[in-house]
C-alpha positions in Angstrom: -2.0 6.7 -10.3 -4.4 9.3 -8.9 -4.7 11.1 -12.2 -5.4 7.8 -13.9 -8.2 6.9 -11.4 -9.5 10.5 -11.7 -9.7 10.1 -15.5 -11.5 6.8 -15.1 -14.0 8.3 -12.7 -14.7 11.3 -15.0 -15.2 8.9 -17.9 -17.7 6.9 -15.8 -19.5 10.0 -14.7 -19.7 11.4 -18.3 -21.3 8.1 -19.5 -24.2 8.6 -17.1 -25.5 6.5 -14.3 -28.4 4.8 -16.1 -28.4 2.6 -19.1 -31.4 4.1 -20.9 -31.1 7.4 -22.7 -34.6 8.7 -21.9 -33.3 12.0 -20.5 -32.7 14.9 -22.8 -29.2 16.1 -23.4 -29.7 19.2 -21.3 -30.8 17.1 -18.3 -27.8 14.8 -18.8 -25.4 17.7 -19.1 -26.7 19.3 -15.8 -26.5 16.0 -13.9 -23.1 15.1 -15.3 -21.7 18.6 -14.5 -22.9 18.3 -10.9 -21.5 14.8 -10.7 -18.2 15.9 -12.0 -18.1 18.8 -9.6 -18.8 16.4 -6.7 -16.1 14.0 -8.0 -13.6 16.8 -8.3 -14.3 18.0 -4.8 -14.1 14.4 -3.5 -10.7 13.9 -5.2 -9.5 17.1 -3.7 -10.4 15.8 -0.2 -8.7 12.5 -1.0 -5.5 14.4 -2.0 -5.6 16.5 1.1 -5.9 13.3 3.2 -3.0 11.7 1.4 -0.9 14.8 2.0 -1.9 14.8 5.7 -1.0 11.1 6.1 2.3 11.7 4.2 3.4 14.6 6.5 2.4 12.6 9.6 4.3 9.5 8.5 7.3 11.6 7.5 7.3 13.2 10.9 7.1 9.9 12.6 10.0 8.5 10.5 12.2 11.4 11.0 11.7 11.4 14.8 12.0 7.6 15.0 15.5 7.6 13.5 16.7 10.2 16.1 15.1 8.9 19.3 18.0 6.8 20.5 20.7 9.5 20.2 18.4 12.0 21.8 17.4 9.7 24.6 21.0 9.0 25.4 21.6 12.7 25.5 18.5 13.3 27.7 19.1 10.4 30.1 22.6 8.9 30.4 21.2 5.8 32.1 18.8 5.0 29.3 18.6 1.4 28.2 17.2 -0.2 25.1 14.1 -1.2 27.1 13.4 2.5 27.8 13.9 3.2 24.1 11.3 0.6 23.3 8.9 2.2 25.7 9.5 5.7 24.4 8.9 4.5 20.8 5.8 2.5 21.8 4.2 5.4 23.6 3.4 7.1 20.2 1.6 4.0 19.1 -0.2 3.6 22.4 -1.3 7.2 22.3 -2.5 6.8 18.7 -4.4 3.6 19.7 -6.2 5.4 22.5 -6.6 8.7 20.7 -8.1 7.4 17.5 -11.4 6.1 19.0 -11.8 9.0 21.3 -11.3 11.6 18.6 -13.4 9.6 16.2 -16.2 9.4 18.6 -15.9 13.1 19.3 -16.0 13.9 15.6 -19.1 11.8 15.1 -20.9 13.5 17.9 -20.0 17.1 17.0 -18.2 19.0 14.3 -15.0 17.3 13.0 -13.2 20.7 13.3 -13.1 20.6 17.1 -11.1 17.3 17.4 -8.9 18.4 14.6 -7.9 21.6 16.4 -7.5 19.7 19.7 -5.3 17.1 18.0 -3.1 19.8 16.4 -2.8 21.4 19.8 -1.8 18.1 21.5 0.8 17.5 18.8 2.2 21.0 19.3 2.3 20.6 23.1 3.9 17.1 22.8 6.4 18.3 20.3 7.4 21.2 22.6 7.7 18.8 25.5 9.8 16.5 23.4 12.1 19.3 22.3 12.7 20.6 25.8 13.0 17.2 27.5 16.7 17.6 27.8 16.5 20.8 29.8 14.7 19.3 32.8 17.8 18.0 34.6 17.2 20.1 37.7 13.7 18.8 38.2 12.6 15.6 40.1 11.0 14.0 37.1 13.2 11.7 35.0 13.8 13.1 31.5 13.0 9.7 30.0 9.5 9.7 31.6 9.0 13.2 30.2 9.9 12.0 26.8 7.4 9.1 27.2 4.7 11.6 28.1 5.6 13.8 25.1 5.5 10.9 22.7 2.2 9.7 24.1 0.7 13.2 23.6 2.0 13.3 20.0 0.6 9.9 19.3 -2.8 10.8 20.9 -3.0 13.9 18.7 -1.9 11.9 15.7 -4.8 9.5 16.4 -6.9 12.0 14.4 -5.0 11.3 11.2 -5.7 7.6 11.5 -9.4 8.4 11.1 -8.6 9.1 7.5 -6.6 6.0 6.8 
């Protein structure tokens, strides 16, 4: 599908942007080459965005299917209500993270929120992975999982900027 759209875009770019042929062939070739270069860079960006969204969605889907068994391992008293809250924390984090990171990217370089969101996802994933080893501490492991899922969702709010 992407290749078909890419071919259609190249065809439209080759045909020129204006209906009159008052430009010489060399001017048309120069403008058409720069337009094709712009289109190829644009499609590269679109493909990177699709890959980013695919990896993010895949990670969400893989984790989603294993939350209940892991929650039962982490907290023996976990109920389906707690499961719902743990799962919803990702979406809540993404809901709050998307406008914050988008606002930040509009005010400054978009690299800064990207790095911060990757760091938040990394920290949240480490918290999620080690949430079963907190049994000696006062905090409930289910609450720790909720905080981890929230951080992962907040960091993933950056990927929703591309959607």
